[in-house]
C-alpha positions in Angstrom: 0.0 0.0 0.0 2.8 2.4 1.0 4.5 1.7 -2.3 1.3 2.4 -4.3 0.8 5.7 -2.6 4.5 6.6 -3.1 4.1 5.8 -6.8 1.0 7.9 -7.1 2.7 10.9 -5.5 5.9 10.6 -7.5 3.9 10.2 -10.8 1.7 13.2 -10.0 4.7 15.4 -9.3 6.6 14.1 -12.3 8.9 16.9 -13.7 6.8 19.7 -12.2 7.2 21.7 -9.0 3.9 21.3 -7.1 2.5 23.0 -4.0 2.7 20.4 -1.2 -0.7 21.6 0.3 -2.4 21.2 -3.1 -0.9 17.8 -3.6 -2.1 16.7 -0.1 -5.6 18.1 -0.7 -5.9 16.5 -4.1 -4.6 13.2 -2.8 -7.2 13.1 0.0 -10.0 14.3 -2.2 -9.3 11.7 -4.9 -9.7 8.9 -2.3 -8.0 5.7 -1.6 -6.7 3.8 -4.6 -7.4 6.7 -7.0 -5.5 6.8 -10.3 -2.8 9.4 -11.0 -5.2 11.1 -13.5 -7.9 11.4 -10.8 -5.4 13.0 -8.5 -4.3 15.4 -11.3 -8.0 16.2 -11.9 -8.4 17.1 -8.2 -5.3 19.2 -8.2 -6.3 21.2 -11.3 -9.7 21.7 -9.8 -8.1 23.2 -6.7 -6.0 25.5 -8.9 -9.1 26.6 -10.8 -11.0 27.3 -7.6 -8.0 29.3 -6.3 -7.9 31.3 -9.5 -11.6 32.0 -9.3 -11.2 33.2 -5.7 -8.4 35.4 -6.7 -10.5 36.9 -9.5 -13.3 37.6 -7.0 -10.9 39.2 -4.6 -9.6 41.4 -7.4 -13.1 42.4 -8.4 -13.9 43.2 -4.8 -10.8 45.4 -4.5 -11.7 47.2 -7.7 -15.2 47.7 -6.4 -13.9 49.2 -3.1 -11.5 51.4 -5.0 -14.2 52.7 -7.3 -16.5 53.4 -4.4 -13.6 55.3 -2.7 -13.0 57.4 -5.8 -16.8 58.1 -6.1 -16.9 59.3 -2.5 -13.8 61.4 -3.0 -15.3 63.0 -6.1 -18.6 63.6 -4.2 -16.8 65.4 -1.3 -14.7 67.4 -3.7 -17.9 68.5 -5.5 -19.5 69.4 -2.1 -16.4 71.4 -1.1 -16.4 73.2 -4.5 -20.1 74.1 -4.2 -19.5 75.4 -0.6 -16.5 77.4 -1.8 -18.6 78.9 -4.6 -21.3 79.9 -2.1 -24.0 77.7 -3.6 -24.6 75.5 -0.6 -23.9 75.7 3.2 -23.6 73.2 5.9 -25.8 73.3 9.0 -24.5 71.3 12.0 -27.1 69.3 13.8 -26.0 67.1 16.7 -23.9 64.4 15.1 -25.0 65.2 11.5 -24.2 67.8 8.9 -27.1 69.0 6.9 -26.7 70.7 3.5 -28.9 73.6 2.3 -29.0 75.7 -0.8 -28.0 79.3 -0.4 -29.9 82.1 -2.2 -27.1 82.1 -4.8 -27.5 78.3 -5.1 -31.2 78.6 -5.7 -30.7 81.1 -8.4 -28.1 78.9 -10.1 -30.5 76.0 -9.9 -33.1 78.0 -11.8 -30.6 79.0 -14.5 -29.4 75.4 -14.9 -32.9 74.0 -15.2 -33.8 76.6 -17.8 -30.6 75.8 -19.7 -31.4 72.0 -19.7 -35.1 72.6 -20.7 -34.1 74.8 -23.6 -31.2 72.6 -24.8 -31.5 71.8 -28.5 -31.2 68.2 -29.8 -27.9 67.2 -31.5 -28.3 68.2 -35.2 -25.7 65.7 -36.2 -28.1 62.9 -35.3 -30.0 63.8 -38.5 -27.0 62.8 -40.6 -28.0 59.2 -40.1 -28.1 57.3 -43.4 -31.6 56.0 -42.7 -32.9 59.6 -42.9 -30.9 60.6 -46.0 -31.7 57.4 -47.9 -35.5 57.6 -47.1 -36.3 59.2 -50.4 -39.6 60.7 -51.5 -40.7 60.6 -55.2 -41.9 64.2 -54.9 -40.2 67.4 -54.0 -40.5 68.6 -50.4 -40.3 72.3 -49.6 -39.6 73.5 -46.0 -40.1 77.1 -45.2 -39.8 78.8 -41.8 -40.1 82.2 -40.3 -38.6 81.9 -36.8 -38.4 85.1 -34.7 -34.9 86.7 -34.0 -35.4 86.0 -30.3 -35.4 82.3 -31.2 -32.3 82.6 -33.4 -30.5 79.5 -31.8 -33.5 77.3 -32.9 -33.4 78.9 -36.4 -29.7 78.1 -36.8 -30.3 74.6 -35.4 -33.1 74.0 -38.0 -30.9 75.1 -40.9 -28.1 72.7 -39.8 -30.6 69.9 -39.4 -32.1 70.4 -42.9 -28.6 70.5 -44.4 -27.7 67.2 -42.6 -30.8 65.6 -44.0 -29.6 66.5 -47.5 -32.0 69.3 -48.3 -30.7 72.3 -50.3 -31.6 75.9 -49.6 -33.1 78.3 -52.2 -33.0 81.0 -49.5 -31.9 80.8 -45.9 -35.5 80.1 -44.9 -36.6 78.0 -47.9 -35.1 74.5 -48.3 -36.0 71.8 -50.9 -35.2 68.1 -51.3 -36.6 64.7 -52.1 -36.4 63.0 -48.7 -39.3 62.1 -46.4 -39.3 64.4 -43.4 -38.5 62.2 -40.3 -41.1 61.8 -37.6 -38.3 62.5 -35.2 -37.9 66.0 -36.7 -41.6 66.7 -36.5 -41.5 65.6 -32.8 -38.6 68.1 -32.3 -40.8 70.9 -33.7 -43.4 70.1 -31.1 -40.9 69.9 -28.2 -39.2 73.1 -29.3 -42.5 74.9 -29.9 -41.6 75.6 -33.6 -44.7 74.1 -35.2 -46.3 77.6 -35.8 -43.1 78.8 -37.5 -42.4 76.0 -39.9 -44.4 74.9 -42.9 -43.7 71.8 -45.1 -45.1 71.4 -48.6 -45.1 68.6 -51.1 -45.0 69.3 -54.9 -47.2 66.8 -56.7 -46.8 65.7 -60.3 -48.9 68.6 -61.6 -46.7 71.1 -59.9 -49.2 72.0 -57.2 -48.1 72.7 -53.7 -49.7 70.6 -51.0 -49.1 71.6 -47.3 -48.4 68.5 -45.3 -47.7 70.2 -41.9 
């Protein structure tokens, strides 16, 4: 029996350098009378489990590090807002409460208005699916957007150009594409419907308003 076990161990080790603890665990897990291949299987299984645990530990370390960085960025932001006079801390027992200052409330209103009035990215209308969606009739887009809404007017011109329409005048554009539903939805969101008209020229040359 002793000779068999000796043979098993020697064959398992072979030309390699093996961790003694791994070899012992594999030997015990394989059971009495197990073949060398069975012991090898148990040893590789142990190594695989160890690698998996190592991967999990590394993931946990990364998670902790990421959380630490997020906390650090948060407190840096809080300190910056305090320094700019947008928030203030109010001590209360063992807590620190945060409250907007008057300057902070005014900045909040400005930021909200800026976000609400943000224009969609005009480059999104360069998409091939829009430009290749052809119409067998000419489309004419005209608009008369007030000067006070100039950013929207400039945005519309860029969008129409991205769609492949050509301008006859700065406020008159023509092409043979189908006007995307996404653009019509933008008109509603940006409250441009009353300023924009879209016509279709039929085979007889008659203009037909479609919006």
